[in-house]
C-alpha positions, 0 to 999 in steps of 0.5 A, spaced: 180 847 150 183 848 143 186 841 140 193 842 136 193 840 129 200 837 128 205 837 122 206 830 118 212 827 119 213 827 111 208 831 107 204 834 105 205 832 098 201 835 093 199 831 087 195 830 081 189 835 080 184 836 075 179 841 074 176 840 080 180 835 085 186 835 088 190 829 091 194 830 098 199 825 101 200 826 109 204 821 113 205 820 121 211 818 125 214 812 123 209 806 126 204 811 129 199 806 127 200 798 127 198 794 121 190 793 121 189 800 124 185 805 120 183 812 123 181 818 121 186 822 124 188 827 118 185 834 118 185 839 112 182 846 111 183 850 104 181 856 101 182 860 094 188 864 094 187 871 096 180 869 100 179 869 108 174 864 109 177 857 110 173 851 107 173 845 111 176 842 115 175 835 112 177 829 116 181 823 112 183 816 114 190 814 115 192 807 114 197 803 118 197 798 113 201 803 108 206 806 113 201 810 117 199 814 111 193 817 108 191 821 102 185 826 102 182 828 095 179 835 095 173 836 091 168 841 088 174 846 087 174 851 081 178 850 075 185 854 074 185 857 081 191 857 086 189 855 093 192 855 100 191 849 105 193 847 112 194 839 113 196 835 119 193 830 124 190 830 131 191 825 136 184 823 137 180 821 131 173 824 134 176 830 136 171 836 135 173 840 129 171 846 132 176 846 137 182 845 132 188 850 133 192 850 126 198 855 129 203 849 128 202 848 121 205 851 115 201 854 109 201 849 103 199 851 096 196 847 090 193 849 083 187 846 079 188 844 072 185 850 067 179 849 063 182 852 057 184 846 052 189 851 049 192 854 055 200 855 055 203 851 061 210 851 064 213 846 069 219 844 072 222 838 070 228 834 073 230 827 075 235 822 079 237 825 086 242 821 089 243 821 097 248 818 100 246 812 105 251 809 109 251 801 111 247 803 117 241 805 112 241 812 115 242 818 110 249 821 111 248 829 109 244 834 106 247 836 099 242 833 095 236 837 098 239 844 096 237 844 089 230 843 091 230 850 095 233 853 088 227 850 084 222 853 089 225 860 088 225 859 081 217 857 081 216 863 086 218 867 080 215 864 074 208 861 074 209 854 075 203 849 073 207 843 077 213 839 078 215 833 074 220 828 076 222 823 071 225 817 075 230 815 081 227 820 086 230 815 091 236 811 090 235 804 094 242 802 092 246 808 094 252 804 096 251 799 090 249 792 093 252 793 100 247 796 104 242 796 099 235 797 101 232 790 101 226 790 107 220 793 107 222 797 113 228 799 110 224 802 103 219 806 108 225 809 112 229 811 105 222 815 103 221 818 110 229 820 110 229 823 102 222 826 102 223 829 109 228 833 108 226 841 109 227 843 102 224 838 098 218 838 103 217 845 102 217 844 094 212 838 095 207 842 099 207 848 095 206 845 088 203 840 084 207 834 083 207 828 078 212 822 078 214 816 075 219 811 077 226 808 074 230 803 076 233 806 083 227 805 086 228 798 086 235 797 084 240 799 079 238 796 072 232 793 074 230 787 073 237 785 069 239 781 075 233 779 078 232 772 081 226 768 084 228 771 091 229 778 089 222 778 085 219 775 091 222 779 097 226 786 095 221 787 089 214 787 093 217 791 098 220 796 093 213 797 090 209 798 096 213 803 098 213 806 091 205 806 091 205 809 098 210 815 097 209 816 089 203 813 086 198 814 091 197 821 089 197 820 082 192 817 077 195 811 077 191 809 083 184 809 082 179 812 086 172 810 089 165 811 085 164 818 087 171 820 087 172 821 094 178 817 096 183 811 094 179 805 092 184 799 091 191 798 089 193 800 082 193 795 076 198 798 073 203 804 074 203 808 068 198 813 067 196 819 063 194 827 065 191 833 061 193 840 063 192 846 059 194 845 051 198 838 053 197 831 054 202 827 058 203 819 058 207 817 064 210 810 062 212 805 066 219 802 063 221 798 069 216 793 072 213 790 065 220 789 062 221 782 058 228 780 057 231 775 053 236 772 049 233 774 042 233 781 041 226 781 037 223 778 044 226 783 048 220 788 051 220 794 055 213 795 056 207 790 056 202 789 050 197 793 054 201 799 055 204 799 048 196 799 046 195 804 051 200 809 048 198 808 041 191 810 043 193 816 047 197 818 041 191 817 036 187 821 041 186 828 038 193 828 035 193 835 034 194 837 041 201 837 044 203 831 047 209 829 052 211 822 053 215 821 059 220 816 058 225 814 064 230 812 060 232 815 053 228 814 047 234 817 043 240 819 042 244 812 042 251 812 045 257 810 041 261 803 042 263 801 047 258 806 052 252 803 049 248 799 053 242 794 054 238 798 059 235 804 055 231 803 049 237 802 045 237 795 048 230 794 046 230 796 038 224 792 036 219 795 040 223 802 039 222 801 032 214 800 033 213 806 038 217 811 033 213 808 027 206 809 031 208 816 033 209 817 026 203 813 024 199 817 029 200 824 025 203 827 032 206 833 030 207 836 037 211 831 041 216 832 046 219 826 050 221 827 057 227 823 059 232 822 065 236 817 067 243 819 064 246 824 069 246 829 064 242 834 060 241 835 053 236 837 047 236 832 041 231 831 035 230 825 031 228 828 023 226 824 017 224 827 011 217 828 010 215 827 017 214 832 023 221 831 028 220 828 034 223 832 040 227 829 046 229 833 052 233 830 057 234 833 064 238 829 069 241 829 075 238 833 080 244 831 084 249 826 082 256 826 087 262 829 083 266 822 086 261 819 081 263 823 075 265 817 070 257 815 071 255 821 066 253 822 059 258 826 055 258 829 048 263 824 045 259 818 048 253 820 044 251 818 037 250 825 034 248 827 027 247 819 026 242 815 024 238 812 029 238 804 028 232 800 028 232 792 029 230 790 022 231 798 019 238 801 018 235 808 020 229 810 023 231 817 022 237 822 023 239 824 031 242 831 032 244 834 038 245 841 036 246 844 043 251 843 049 251 837 053 251 839 060 254 834 065 253 837 071 247 837 076 241 841 073 234 842 073 229 845 067 223 849 066 219 846 060 214 851 057 209 849 052 204 852 047 200 850 041 206 854 037 212 851 040 216 849 046 221 852 050 226 848 054 230 852 059 236 849 063 239 851 070 245 849 074 244 847 081 245 855 084 239 857 079 244 860 074 241 859 067 244 855 062 242 857 055 247 853 051 244 847 053 237 849 052 232 850 046 226 854 043 223 851 037 216 851 033 212 845 032 
């Protein structure tokens, strides 16, 4: 008698891959397991694309303490290969794997990292996907999901290494403070609805994903209005949900000694990745902030993270480096639009970071940013120094009713000095192309010689006037 392998309620979500491993997340139906229940209900089989013989199946554990989710780590894969897989769950952990029927499952795909340290790479990048959630905590429409179908079409036409999301993958405060998520179950339900929509689900099952958080995973401008109650109730709920749905399939969550499963909760949420010719540092700019009255005491990141960034910059500085910053490093905004939430409000530490970039000798550095609901290319130049390039791509979906909450060119300090705290200028910022203030996603292509930044509107139409191509 055959045993049906049934689809996950959320997922599979393909996460980080190395030369020989990949992480994949699957989530059962809500409350399928009670707290404390852990059963090997997950099943996965895989094969290199183009081959007939399946590897596996492999069992993996689903944990009721983590919203009935589980992450499987596949090992001993071949570098630089695209694989197909099927992953789902069974009702009985002791089911005979020889009797499994996989006919209910779609085929997913993932890619392993290439061995060649100079191989060019190309990936999709975007941020900020607003979904309207009503006062009953139910998602009201599917408009936000459409762009992920267009992204999947773009990825199918052009070889794509992975998809990178730069923050605000969910909006826990879609209706501001009224009806905002606050309990653990509300955050879980928000992720289930957001990541369970059909187009994003298809994209996440067929391409590797890298993610980092920004404020709306918790609440707007976190932690600007945090008090003792929010730190001890809302924040832990938001962070546990983020850990399950975004961090668990990234290098932020450590593996056990033999690299076969998740080992423990992450000690920090920032992480690094190496893929082909490029090194990535995904900064956590929300959970380590130190706010204060005096500007020289304000910190965007901890000393530990700052030291890690500096070490990363100085490790093989001739390689292509991508610093993922969920808020804009530059450009700044004209008064009265400027705010204290982005790096503009943390000028002392920004001055230190830009100084560390220049001291490291990195000459192939690209800062990838979201947050501002607009897309643009900017460059920070200083005589005798290699320029620092910035590519902002936001948002994937932002309602037309909230058009005022976007960046527009008149707001931006273009062809102006970038101010430090005690230095009048850290260099000159220029924005040579168009500032596109509508929904969009981008393709970033990198090699040892230069970078290509392509922008596409929500229907997939290229927007060359906002993109850029430059040599390092």
